[in-house]
N, CA, C and O atoms as a Maestro MAE file, in Angstrom:
{
 s_m_m2io_version
 :::
 2.0.0
}

f_m_ct {
 s_m_title
 :::
 protein
 m_atom[220] {
  # First column is atom index #
  i_m_mmod_type
  r_m_x_coord
  r_m_y_coord
  r_m_z_coord
  i_m_residue_number
  s_m_chain_name
  s_m_pdb_residue_name
  s_m_pdb_atom_name
  i_m_atomic_number
  :::
  1 25 93.174 109.216 93.980 1 A "UNK " " N  " 7
  2 3 93.561 108.445 92.841 1 A "UNK " " CA " 6
  3 2 92.449 107.538 92.407 1 A "UNK " " C  " 6
  4 15 92.164 107.502 91.210 1 A "UNK " " O  " 8
  5 25 91.815 106.823 93.246 2 A "UNK " " N  " 7
  6 3 90.769 105.942 92.834 2 A "UNK " " CA " 6
  7 2 89.519 106.746 92.320 2 A "UNK " " C  " 6
  8 15 88.871 106.350 91.351 2 A "UNK " " O  " 8
  9 25 89.223 107.844 92.984 3 A "UNK " " N  " 7
  10 3 88.119 108.663 92.517 3 A "UNK " " CA " 6
  11 2 88.452 109.177 91.083 3 A "UNK " " C  " 6
  12 15 87.579 109.173 90.216 3 A "UNK " " O  " 8
  13 25 89.635 109.590 90.853 4 A "UNK " " N  " 7
  14 3 90.072 110.075 89.505 4 A "UNK " " CA " 6
  15 2 89.838 109.029 88.487 4 A "UNK " " C  " 6
  16 15 89.242 109.271 87.437 4 A "UNK " " O  " 8
  17 25 90.339 107.786 88.819 5 A "UNK " " N  " 7
  18 3 90.177 106.655 87.874 5 A "UNK " " CA " 6
  19 2 88.801 106.294 87.594 5 A "UNK " " C  " 6
  20 15 88.469 105.969 86.454 5 A "UNK " " O  " 8
  21 25 87.907 106.331 88.642 6 A "UNK " " N  " 7
  22 3 86.568 106.014 88.420 6 A "UNK " " CA " 6
  23 2 85.846 107.037 87.605 6 A "UNK " " C  " 6
  24 15 85.016 106.682 86.768 6 A "UNK " " O  " 8
  25 25 86.130 108.296 87.820 7 A "UNK " " N  " 7
  26 3 85.515 109.434 87.207 7 A "UNK " " CA " 6
  27 2 85.955 109.460 85.674 7 A "UNK " " C  " 6
  28 15 85.224 109.997 84.842 7 A "UNK " " O  " 8
  29 25 87.026 108.936 85.358 8 A "UNK " " N  " 7
  30 3 87.611 109.007 84.001 8 A "UNK " " CA " 6
  31 2 87.606 107.642 83.331 8 A "UNK " " C  " 6
  32 15 88.246 107.442 82.299 8 A "UNK " " O  " 8
  33 25 86.890 106.726 83.917 9 A "UNK " " N  " 7
  34 3 86.780 105.373 83.327 9 A "UNK " " CA " 6
  35 2 88.122 104.711 83.034 9 A "UNK " " C  " 6
  36 15 88.309 104.111 81.976 9 A "UNK " " O  " 8
  37 25 89.032 104.822 83.957 10 A "UNK " " N  " 7
  38 3 90.320 104.219 83.817 10 A "UNK " " CA " 6
  39 2 90.303 102.920 84.631 10 A "UNK " " C  " 6
  40 15 89.940 102.880 85.807 10 A "UNK " " O  " 8
  41 25 90.743 101.800 83.886 11 A "UNK " " N  " 7
  42 3 90.705 100.453 84.453 11 A "UNK " " CA " 6
  43 2 91.856 100.317 85.468 11 A "UNK " " C  " 6
  44 15 93.022 100.456 85.098 11 A "UNK " " O  " 8
  45 25 91.538 100.049 86.730 12 A "UNK " " N  " 7
  46 3 92.623 99.911 87.739 12 A "UNK " " CA " 6
  47 2 92.410 98.578 88.340 12 A "UNK " " C  " 6
  48 15 91.290 98.071 88.278 12 A "UNK " " O  " 8
  49 25 93.378 97.977 88.908 13 A "UNK " " N  " 7
  50 3 93.258 96.700 89.600 13 A "UNK " " CA " 6
  51 2 93.283 96.788 91.168 13 A "UNK " " C  " 6
  52 15 92.775 95.943 91.905 13 A "UNK " " O  " 8
  53 25 93.918 97.884 91.570 14 A "UNK " " N  " 7
  54 3 94.061 98.030 93.035 14 A "UNK " " CA " 6
  55 2 94.518 99.526 93.337 14 A "UNK " " C  " 6
  56 15 94.632 100.364 92.442 14 A "UNK " " O  " 8
  57 25 94.749 99.760 94.568 15 A "UNK " " N  " 7
  58 3 95.084 101.203 94.927 15 A "UNK " " CA " 6
  59 2 96.452 101.625 94.342 15 A "UNK " " C  " 6
  60 15 96.681 102.765 93.937 15 A "UNK " " O  " 8
  61 25 97.336 100.611 94.332 16 A "UNK " " N  " 7
  62 3 98.603 100.918 93.798 16 A "UNK " " CA " 6
  63 2 98.634 101.310 92.274 16 A "UNK " " C  " 6
  64 15 99.341 102.230 91.862 16 A "UNK " " O  " 8
  65 25 97.905 100.629 91.549 17 A "UNK " " N  " 7
  66 3 97.778 100.919 90.082 17 A "UNK " " CA " 6
  67 2 97.130 102.302 89.870 17 A "UNK " " C  " 6
  68 15 97.520 103.022 88.951 17 A "UNK " " O  " 8
  69 25 96.143 102.683 90.711 18 A "UNK " " N  " 7
  70 3 95.537 104.022 90.677 18 A "UNK " " CA " 6
  71 2 96.548 105.079 90.981 18 A "UNK " " C  " 6
  72 15 96.590 106.080 90.266 18 A "UNK " " O  " 8
  73 25 97.360 104.932 91.983 19 A "UNK " " N  " 7
  74 3 98.389 105.837 92.336 19 A "UNK " " CA " 6
  75 2 99.446 105.965 91.227 19 A "UNK " " C  " 6
  76 15 99.832 107.069 90.842 19 A "UNK " " O  " 8
  77 25 99.887 104.846 90.743 20 A "UNK " " N  " 7
  78 3 100.839 104.864 89.584 20 A "UNK " " CA " 6
  79 2 100.271 105.670 88.377 20 A "UNK " " C  " 6
  80 15 100.970 106.471 87.756 20 A "UNK " " O  " 8
  81 25 99.062 105.436 88.101 21 A "UNK " " N  " 7
  82 3 98.386 106.119 86.940 21 A "UNK " " CA " 6
  83 2 98.474 107.592 87.032 21 A "UNK " " C  " 6
  84 15 98.563 108.281 86.016 21 A "UNK " " O  " 8
  85 25 98.450 108.131 88.315 22 A "UNK " " N  " 7
  86 3 98.452 109.608 88.402 22 A "UNK " " CA " 6
  87 2 99.828 110.103 88.710 22 A "UNK " " C  " 6
  88 15 100.011 111.251 89.116 22 A "UNK " " O  " 8
  89 25 100.830 109.219 88.513 23 A "UNK " " N  " 7
  90 3 102.229 109.636 88.666 23 A "UNK " " CA " 6
  91 2 102.908 109.517 90.017 23 A "UNK " " C  " 6
  92 15 104.042 109.959 90.207 23 A "UNK " " O  " 8
  93 25 102.172 108.896 90.971 24 A "UNK " " N  " 7
  94 3 102.774 108.775 92.318 24 A "UNK " " CA " 6
  95 2 103.597 107.537 92.413 24 A "UNK " " C  " 6
  96 15 103.299 106.532 91.769 24 A "UNK " " O  " 8
  97 25 104.650 107.594 93.225 25 A "UNK " " N  " 7
  98 3 105.569 106.512 93.469 25 A "UNK " " CA " 6
  99 2 104.916 105.458 94.472 25 A "UNK " " C  " 6
  100 15 104.416 105.817 95.538 25 A "UNK " " O  " 8
  101 25 104.953 104.294 94.104 26 A "UNK " " N  " 7
  102 3 104.441 103.220 95.015 26 A "UNK " " CA " 6
  103 2 105.637 102.445 95.533 26 A "UNK " " C  " 6
  104 15 106.553 102.108 94.782 26 A "UNK " " O  " 8
  105 25 105.614 102.164 96.842 27 A "UNK " " N  " 7
  106 3 106.650 101.303 97.411 27 A "UNK " " CA " 6
  107 2 106.157 100.081 98.049 27 A "UNK " " C  " 6
  108 15 105.041 100.081 98.569 27 A "UNK " " O  " 8
  109 25 106.903 99.036 98.050 28 A "UNK " " N  " 7
  110 3 106.549 97.786 98.645 28 A "UNK " " CA " 6
  111 2 107.383 97.723 100.011 28 A "UNK " " C  " 6
  112 15 108.601 97.893 100.064 28 A "UNK " " O  " 8
  113 25 106.593 97.468 101.059 29 A "UNK " " N  " 7
  114 3 107.243 97.359 102.353 29 A "UNK " " CA " 6
  115 2 106.883 95.974 102.962 29 A "UNK " " C  " 6
  116 15 105.870 95.350 102.647 29 A "UNK " " O  " 8
  117 25 107.836 95.539 103.891 30 A "UNK " " N  " 7
  118 3 107.652 94.221 104.535 30 A "UNK " " CA " 6
  119 2 106.418 94.328 105.490 30 A "UNK " " C  " 6
  120 15 106.231 95.312 106.206 30 A "UNK " " O  " 8
  121 25 105.649 93.318 105.449 31 A "UNK " " N  " 7
  122 3 104.486 93.214 106.309 31 A "UNK " " CA " 6
  123 2 104.506 91.947 107.008 31 A "UNK " " C  " 6
  124 15 105.437 91.157 106.858 31 A "UNK " " O  " 8
  125 25 103.446 91.704 107.822 32 A "UNK " " N  " 7
  126 3 103.263 90.471 108.516 32 A "UNK " " CA " 6
  127 2 102.806 89.423 107.545 32 A "UNK " " C  " 6
  128 15 101.978 89.669 106.667 32 A "UNK " " O  " 8
  129 25 103.372 88.231 107.725 33 A "UNK " " N  " 7
  130 3 102.923 87.087 106.815 33 A "UNK " " CA " 6
  131 2 101.458 86.667 107.173 33 A "UNK " " C  " 6
  132 15 100.847 85.983 106.352 33 A "UNK " " O  " 8
  133 25 100.882 87.017 108.294 34 A "UNK " " N  " 7
  134 3 99.546 86.679 108.491 34 A "UNK " " CA " 6
  135 2 98.570 87.821 108.105 34 A "UNK " " C  " 6
  136 15 97.374 87.761 108.391 34 A "UNK " " O  " 8
  137 25 99.104 88.811 107.477 35 A "UNK " " N  " 7
  138 3 98.182 89.826 106.941 35 A "UNK " " CA " 6
  139 2 97.856 89.477 105.520 35 A "UNK " " C  " 6
  140 15 98.526 89.934 104.594 35 A "UNK " " O  " 8
  141 25 96.802 88.649 105.327 36 A "UNK " " N  " 7
  142 3 96.501 88.119 104.021 36 A "UNK " " CA " 6
  143 2 95.344 88.884 103.382 36 A "UNK " " C  " 6
  144 15 94.558 89.524 104.080 36 A "UNK " " O  " 8
  145 25 95.246 88.818 102.081 37 A "UNK " " N  " 7
  146 3 94.197 89.335 101.284 37 A "UNK " " CA " 6
  147 2 93.225 88.215 101.023 37 A "UNK " " C  " 6
  148 15 93.600 87.150 100.531 37 A "UNK " " O  " 8
  149 25 91.903 88.474 101.374 38 A "UNK " " N  " 7
  150 3 91.000 87.430 101.097 38 A "UNK " " CA " 6
  151 2 90.220 87.828 99.796 38 A "UNK " " C  " 6
  152 15 89.412 88.754 99.742 38 A "UNK " " O  " 8
  153 25 90.567 87.010 98.759 39 A "UNK " " N  " 7
  154 3 89.978 87.171 97.435 39 A "UNK " " CA " 6
  155 2 89.052 86.163 97.000 39 A "UNK " " C  " 6
  156 15 88.031 86.464 96.382 39 A "UNK " " O  " 8
  157 25 89.375 84.911 97.309 40 A "UNK " " N  " 7
  158 3 88.637 83.776 96.926 40 A "UNK " " CA " 6
  159 2 88.127 82.987 98.180 40 A "UNK " " C  " 6
  160 15 88.691 83.093 99.269 40 A "UNK " " O  " 8
  161 25 87.091 82.233 97.985 41 A "UNK " " N  " 7
  162 3 86.390 81.508 99.093 41 A "UNK " " CA " 6
  163 2 87.530 80.650 99.827 41 A "UNK " " C  " 6
  164 15 87.482 80.526 101.051 41 A "UNK " " O  " 8
  165 25 88.444 80.122 99.157 42 A "UNK " " N  " 7
  166 3 89.476 79.229 99.714 42 A "UNK " " CA " 6
  167 2 90.346 80.018 100.681 42 A "UNK " " C  " 6
  168 15 90.929 79.459 101.610 42 A "UNK " " O  " 8
  169 25 90.428 81.322 100.452 43 A "UNK " " N  " 7
  170 3 91.316 82.115 101.333 43 A "UNK " " CA " 6
  171 2 90.733 82.130 102.805 43 A "UNK " " C  " 6
  172 15 91.492 82.237 103.768 43 A "UNK " " O  " 8
  173 25 89.436 82.024 102.942 44 A "UNK " " N  " 7
  174 3 88.726 82.031 104.126 44 A "UNK " " CA " 6
  175 2 89.245 80.876 105.089 44 A "UNK " " C  " 6
  176 15 89.305 81.063 106.304 44 A "UNK " " O  " 8
  177 25 89.584 79.782 104.548 45 A "UNK " " N  " 7
  178 3 90.134 78.677 105.359 45 A "UNK " " CA " 6
  179 2 91.521 79.017 105.919 45 A "UNK " " C  " 6
  180 15 91.854 78.671 107.052 45 A "UNK " " O  " 8
  181 25 92.328 79.712 105.081 46 A "UNK " " N  " 7
  182 3 93.609 80.172 105.550 46 A "UNK " " CA " 6
  183 2 93.442 81.178 106.695 46 A "UNK " " C  " 6
  184 15 94.153 81.107 107.697 46 A "UNK " " O  " 8
  185 25 92.550 82.063 106.547 47 A "UNK " " N  " 7
  186 3 92.257 83.081 107.538 47 A "UNK " " CA " 6
  187 2 91.806 82.388 108.872 47 A "UNK " " C  " 6
  188 15 92.224 82.782 109.960 47 A "UNK " " O  " 8
  189 25 90.957 81.365 108.740 48 A "UNK " " N  " 7
  190 3 90.477 80.630 109.929 48 A "UNK " " CA " 6
  191 2 91.677 80.078 110.604 48 A "UNK " " C  " 6
  192 15 91.823 80.267 111.811 48 A "UNK " " O  " 8
  193 25 92.529 79.422 109.927 49 A "UNK " " N  " 7
  194 3 93.689 78.762 110.486 49 A "UNK " " CA " 6
  195 2 94.652 79.784 111.154 49 A "UNK " " C  " 6
  196 15 95.225 79.502 112.207 49 A "UNK " " O  " 8
  197 25 94.806 80.888 110.569 50 A "UNK " " N  " 7
  198 3 95.714 81.973 111.193 50 A "UNK " " CA " 6
  199 2 94.992 82.408 112.473 50 A "UNK " " C  " 6
  200 15 95.638 82.454 113.519 50 A "UNK " " O  " 8
  201 25 93.661 82.737 112.455 51 A "UNK " " N  " 7
  202 3 93.026 83.129 113.607 51 A "UNK " " CA " 6
  203 2 93.015 82.110 114.797 51 A "UNK " " C  " 6
  204 15 93.070 82.464 115.974 51 A "UNK " " O  " 8
  205 25 92.943 80.893 114.402 52 A "UNK " " N  " 7
  206 3 92.940 79.803 115.403 52 A "UNK " " CA " 6
  207 2 94.344 79.753 116.073 52 A "UNK " " C  " 6
  208 15 94.488 79.553 117.279 52 A "UNK " " O  " 8
  209 25 95.359 79.950 115.207 53 A "UNK " " N  " 7
  210 3 96.738 79.872 115.775 53 A "UNK " " CA " 6
  211 2 97.063 81.058 116.726 53 A "UNK " " C  " 6
  212 15 97.989 80.968 117.532 53 A "UNK " " O  " 8
  213 25 96.282 82.180 116.622 54 A "UNK " " N  " 7
  214 3 96.570 83.347 117.400 54 A "UNK " " CA " 6
  215 2 95.774 83.307 118.710 54 A "UNK " " C  " 6
  216 15 95.968 84.184 119.551 54 A "UNK " " O  " 8
  217 25 94.848 82.283 118.925 55 A "UNK " " N  " 7
  218 3 93.980 82.416 120.170 55 A "UNK " " CA " 6
  219 2 94.490 81.325 121.068 55 A "UNK " " C  " 6
  220 15 93.990 81.156 122.180 55 A "UNK " " O  " 8
  :::
 }
 m_bond[219] {
  # First column is bond index #
  i_m_from
  i_m_to
  i_m_order
  :::
  1 1 2 1
  2 2 3 1
  3 3 4 2
  4 3 5 1
  5 5 6 1
  6 6 7 1
  7 7 8 2
  8 7 9 1
  9 9 10 1
  10 10 11 1
  11 11 12 2
  12 11 13 1
  13 13 14 1
  14 14 15 1
  15 15 16 2
  16 15 17 1
  17 17 18 1
  18 18 19 1
  19 19 20 2
  20 19 21 1
  21 21 22 1
  22 22 23 1
  23 23 24 2
  24 23 25 1
  25 25 26 1
  26 26 27 1
  27 27 28 2
  28 27 29 1
  29 29 30 1
  30 30 31 1
  31 31 32 2
  32 31 33 1
  33 33 34 1
  34 34 35 1
  35 35 36 2
  36 35 37 1
  37 37 38 1
  38 38 39 1
  39 39 40 2
  40 39 41 1
  41 41 42 1
  42 42 43 1
  43 43 44 2
  44 43 45 1
  45 45 46 1
  46 46 47 1
  47 47 48 2
  48 47 49 1
  49 49 50 1
  50 50 51 1
  51 51 52 2
  52 51 53 1
  53 53 54 1
  54 54 55 1
  55 55 56 2
  56 55 57 1
  57 57 58 1
  58 58 59 1
  59 59 60 2
  60 59 61 1
  61 61 62 1
  62 62 63 1
  63 63 64 2
  64 63 65 1
  65 65 66 1
  66 66 67 1
  67 67 68 2
  68 67 69 1
  69 69 70 1
  70 70 71 1
  71 71 72 2
  72 71 73 1
  73 73 74 1
  74 74 75 1
  75 75 76 2
  76 75 77 1
  77 77 78 1
  78 78 79 1
  79 79 80 2
  80 79 81 1
  81 81 82 1
  82 82 83 1
  83 83 84 2
  84 83 85 1
  85 85 86 1
  86 86 87 1
  87 87 88 2
  88 87 89 1
  89 89 90 1
  90 90 91 1
  91 91 92 2
  92 91 93 1
  93 93 94 1
  94 94 95 1
  95 95 96 2
  96 95 97 1
  97 97 98 1
  98 98 99 1
  99 99 100 2
  100 99 101 1
  101 101 102 1
  102 102 103 1
  103 103 104 2
  104 103 105 1
  105 105 106 1
  106 106 107 1
  107 107 108 2
  108 107 109 1
  109 109 110 1
  110 110 111 1
  111 111 112 2
  112 111 113 1
  113 113 114 1
  114 114 115 1
  115 115 116 2
  116 115 117 1
  117 117 118 1
  118 118 119 1
  119 119 120 2
  120 119 121 1
  121 121 122 1
  122 122 123 1
  123 123 124 2
  124 123 125 1
  125 125 126 1
  126 126 127 1
  127 127 128 2
  128 127 129 1
  129 129 130 1
  130 130 131 1
  131 131 132 2
  132 131 133 1
  133 133 134 1
  134 134 135 1
  135 135 136 2
  136 135 137 1
  137 137 138 1
  138 138 139 1
  139 139 140 2
  140 139 141 1
  141 141 142 1
  142 142 143 1
  143 143 144 2
  144 143 145 1
  145 145 146 1
  146 146 147 1
  147 147 148 2
  148 147 149 1
  149 149 150 1
  150 150 151 1
  151 151 152 2
  152 151 153 1
  153 153 154 1
  154 154 155 1
  155 155 156 2
  156 155 157 1
  157 157 158 1
  158 158 159 1
  159 159 160 2
  160 159 161 1
  161 161 162 1
  162 162 163 1
  163 163 164 2
  164 163 165 1
  165 165 166 1
  166 166 167 1
  167 167 168 2
  168 167 169 1
  169 169 170 1
  170 170 171 1
  171 171 172 2
  172 171 173 1
  173 173 174 1
  174 174 175 1
  175 175 176 2
  176 175 177 1
  177 177 178 1
  178 178 179 1
  179 179 180 2
  180 179 181 1
  181 181 182 1
  182 182 183 1
  183 183 184 2
  184 183 185 1
  185 185 186 1
  186 186 187 1
  187 187 188 2
  188 187 189 1
  189 189 190 1
  190 190 191 1
  191 191 192 2
  192 191 193 1
  193 193 194 1
  194 194 195 1
  195 195 196 2
  196 195 197 1
  197 197 198 1
  198 198 199 1
  199 199 200 2
  200 199 201 1
  201 201 202 1
  202 202 203 1
  203 203 204 2
  204 203 205 1
  205 205 206 1
  206 206 207 1
  207 207 208 2
  208 207 209 1
  209 209 210 1
  210 210 211 1
  211 211 212 2
  212 211 213 1
  213 213 214 1
  214 214 215 1
  215 215 216 2
  216 215 217 1
  217 217 218 1
  218 218 219 1
  219 219 220 2
  :::
 }
}
């Protein structure tokens, strides 16, 4: 789906939007609260705190 979007100059924001664009169904499932996405520099501090609490 991502390859298709890139080859066809389709603007996508993530894997889910790429899949939806080609007609696939996307589902949201429960995950762990410590499975975070690091997008901004401030997210690194949260990741550090999570890792510290696990050791």
